[in-house]
KEKE-3310 file (N, C-alpha, C; in steps of 0.2 Angstrom, whole numbers, plus 5000, padded with zeros to 4 digits):
npx = (5004:5003:5009:5005:5016:5019:5033:5044:5057:5072:5077:5089:5093:5095:5111:5116:5103:5094:5091:5081:5071:5078:5075:5076:5083:5098:5099:5109:5120:5133:5144:5142:5143:5156:5162:5157:5162:5176:5176:5171:5181:5192:5188:5188:5199:5204:5212:5211:5198:5197:5205:5197:5186:5193:5196:5184:5178:5185:5186:5193:5206:5218:5235:5246:5256:5249:5241:5249:5254:5242:5241:5249:5259:5271:5276:5276:5268:5255:5254:5253:5240:5232:5234:5227:5214:5213:5214:5203:5194:5188:5195:5202:5217:5230:5245:5253:5266:5279:5272:5258:5240:5225:5208:5190:5181:5166:5155:5159:5155:5141:5134:5137:5132:5119:5115:5117:5107)
npy = (4994:5010:5026:5043:5056:5072:5081:5092:5104:5106:5119:5131:5137:5154:5161:5161:5160:5151:5134:5127:5129:5129:5115:5114:5126:5130:5129:5133:5147:5155:5159:5152:5139:5138:5138:5126:5117:5118:5112:5099:5095:5095:5085:5074:5066:5050:5049:5062:5062:5052:5058:5069:5062:5055:5067:5072:5063:5064:5072:5084:5094:5088:5082:5083:5073:5062:5059:5054:5040:5033:5032:5026:5035:5048:5061:5074:5072:5069:5082:5090:5085:5089:5103:5106:5103:5113:5124:5123:5126:5117:5111:5118:5125:5125:5131:5129:5126:5116:5107:5105:5107:5100:5102:5099:5111:5117:5122:5120:5110:5112:5119:5112:5099:5102:5105:5093:5085)
npz = (5000:4995:5002:5001:5004:5008:5003:5009:5006:5015:5025:5028:5044:5049:5053:5070:5075:5086:5086:5093:5108:5125:5136:5150:5162:5170:5188:5196:5198:5189:5198:5209:5204:5200:5213:5219:5209:5212:5224:5221:5212:5221:5229:5221:5221:5227:5239:5244:5247:5257:5266:5270:5276:5287:5294:5296:5305:5316:5332:5334:5330:5319:5318:5305:5306:5311:5301:5290:5293:5289:5276:5261:5258:5256:5268:5262:5251:5257:5263:5252:5247:5257:5256:5244:5248:5257:5250:5242:5252:5260:5271:5286:5293:5307:5313:5326:5330:5325:5317:5307:5310:5305:5301:5297:5289:5296:5289:5276:5266:5265:5255:5244:5247:5249:5236:5230:5235)
capx = (5000:5007:5006:5007:5018:5021:5040:5046:5064:5075:5079:5094:5091:5100:5116:5115:5097:5094:5087:5076:5072:5081:5070:5077:5088:5102:5097:5116:5123:5141:5149:5141:5145:5163:5164:5156:5167:5182:5175:5171:5188:5197:5186:5189:5205:5202:5216:5208:5191:5199:5207:5191:5183:5196:5196:5177:5176:5189:5183:5196:5211:5223:5241:5248:5260:5245:5238:5254:5254:5236:5242:5255:5262:5276:5273:5275:5262:5249:5253:5250:5233:5229:5234:5222:5208:5213:5213:5196:5189:5185:5198:5206:5223:5233:5252:5256:5273:5282:5267:5251:5235:5220:5201:5185:5177:5159:5150:5162:5152:5134:5131:5138:5128:5112:5114:5117:5101)
capy = (5000:5016:5032:5049:5060:5078:5082:5099:5105:5108:5126:5132:5143:5160:5161:5164:5159:5145:5128:5126:5132:5124:5112:5117:5130:5128:5133:5135:5152:5154:5159:5146:5133:5138:5136:5119:5114:5118:5107:5093:5093:5093:5078:5069:5061:5046:5051:5068:5060:5048:5063:5072:5057:5055:5073:5073:5059:5066:5077:5090:5095:5082:5083:5079:5067:5057:5057:5051:5033:5030:5031:5024:5041:5052:5067:5080:5071:5070:5089:5093:5084:5094:5110:5106:5103:5119:5129:5123:5129:5111:5111:5123:5122:5129:5129:5132:5125:5113:5103:5108:5103:5101:5101:5100:5117:5115:5124:5120:5106:5112:5121:5106:5094:5104:5105:5086:5082)
capz = (5000:4995:5006:4998:5009:5005:5005:5009:5006:5021:5024:5033:5048:5049:5058:5076:5077:5090:5083:5098:5115:5130:5139:5156:5163:5176:5194:5198:5194:5187:5203:5213:5200:5201:5220:5219:5205:5215:5229:5218:5210:5226:5232:5215:5222:5232:5245:5247:5250:5263:5271:5273:5280:5293:5298:5298:5310:5322:5336:5335:5325:5318:5316:5299:5307:5313:5295:5286:5293:5287:5269:5258:5254:5260:5272:5258:5247:5261:5264:5246:5246:5262:5254:5239:5251:5261:5244:5240:5257:5263:5278:5288:5297:5311:5314:5332:5331:5319:5314:5305:5312:5301:5303:5292:5291:5297:5284:5269:5261:5266:5249:5239:5249:5248:5229:5228:5237)
cpx = (5004:5004:5009:5009:5021:5028:5041:5054:5066:5077:5084:5092:5097:5105:5115:5108:5097:5089:5081:5077:5074:5075:5070:5083:5092:5100:5104:5119:5130:5145:5148:5143:5153:5166:5163:5160:5174:5182:5175:5177:5192:5195:5186:5195:5203:5206:5213:5201:5192:5201:5202:5187:5186:5195:5189:5175:5180:5186:5186:5201:5216:5229:5243:5252:5256:5241:5243:5254:5247:5236:5249:5259:5267:5272:5272:5269:5256:5248:5251:5243:5229:5229:5228:5215:5207:5211:5206:5191:5186:5188:5202:5213:5226:5240:5255:5263:5276:5277:5261:5246:5229:5213:5196:5182:5169:5154:5153:5158:5144:5131:5131:5133:5121:5110:5113:5110:5095)
cpy = (5006:5022:5038:5054:5067:5080:5090:5100:5108:5115:5127:5138:5148:5159:5164:5163:5152:5140:5127:5129:5127:5121:5114:5122:5129:5133:5136:5141:5151:5154:5154:5139:5133:5136:5129:5115:5113:5112:5100:5091:5091:5086:5073:5064:5057:5047:5057:5066:5056:5053:5067:5068:5056:5061:5075:5069:5061:5072:5084:5091:5090:5084:5080:5073:5061:5054:5052:5043:5029:5029:5029:5029:5044:5058:5073:5079:5072:5078:5092:5092:5089:5101:5111:5107:5110:5125:5129:5125:5123:5110:5117:5120:5128:5127:5132:5131:5122:5110:5107:5104:5105:5099:5102:5107:5115:5116:5123:5116:5107:5114:5115:5101:5096:5104:5098:5083:5087)
cpz = (5000:4999:5002:5004:5005:5008:5004:5009:5012:5020:5030:5037:5048:5054:5064:5079:5080:5086:5087:5105:5120:5134:5147:5157:5170:5182:5197:5194:5193:5193:5208:5210:5201:5208:5221:5215:5208:5221:5226:5215:5215:5229:5227:5216:5228:5239:5248:5250:5256:5268:5274:5277:5287:5297:5300:5304:5317:5325:5336:5329:5325:5315:5310:5300:5309:5306:5290:5287:5290:5279:5267:5254:5259:5263:5267:5253:5251:5262:5258:5245:5251:5260:5248:5242:5255:5256:5242:5246:5261:5270:5279:5292:5302:5312:5320:5334:5325:5315:5312:5307:5308:5303:5297:5294:5291:5292:5276:5264:5261:5259:5244:5241:5248:5240:5227:5230:5235)
residu = (MET:ALA:VAL:ASP:MET:GLU:LEU:THR:ALA:LYS:THR:LYS:ARG:PRO:ALA:GLY:GLU:PRO:CYS:CYS:GLU:PRO:VAL:VAL:TYR:PRO:ASP:VAL:GLN:ARG:GLU:GLN:ALA:GLN:ARG:MET:SER:LYS:ILE:ALA:LYS:ALA:LEU:GLY:ASP:PRO:VAL:ARG:LEU:GLN:LEU:VAL:ASP:VAL:LEU:ARG:LYS:HIS:ALA:GLY:LYS:VAL:CYS:VAL:CYS:GLU:LEU:VAL:PRO:LEU:PHE:ASP:LEU:SER:GLN:PRO:THR:VAL:SER:HIS:HIS:LEU:LYS:VAL:LEU:ARG:ASP:ALA:GLY:ILE:VAL:GLY:SER:GLU:ARG:PRO:GLY:LEU:TRP:SER:TYR:TYR:TYR:VAL:LYS:ALA:ASP:ALA:LEU:GLU:GLU:PHE:SER:ALA:TRP:LEU:SER)
# end
């Protein structure tokens, strides 16, 4: 059985004209996305994720010398990971003497966590 269909020639849309309207728009503004991206990138490394887990479970500040034995890494490497977390705003640190003491910032992950849920 033959079906007659009317064929129309395709036309090219003018340059700069959108092909269609977006289905949804992002709720996250650019500045907020940049902050959360920095946090996500810092947490994207398994060692850094484990470091945050240890610091989060600890009641107070943890000396870097207590963290090094938990990983098969040198002290400078653990310190580097802690610096990345500190730069992302996830952890804070104090250096009262020779060693640095680290802790998770209480509100550091709230925005990220709220967006995920």
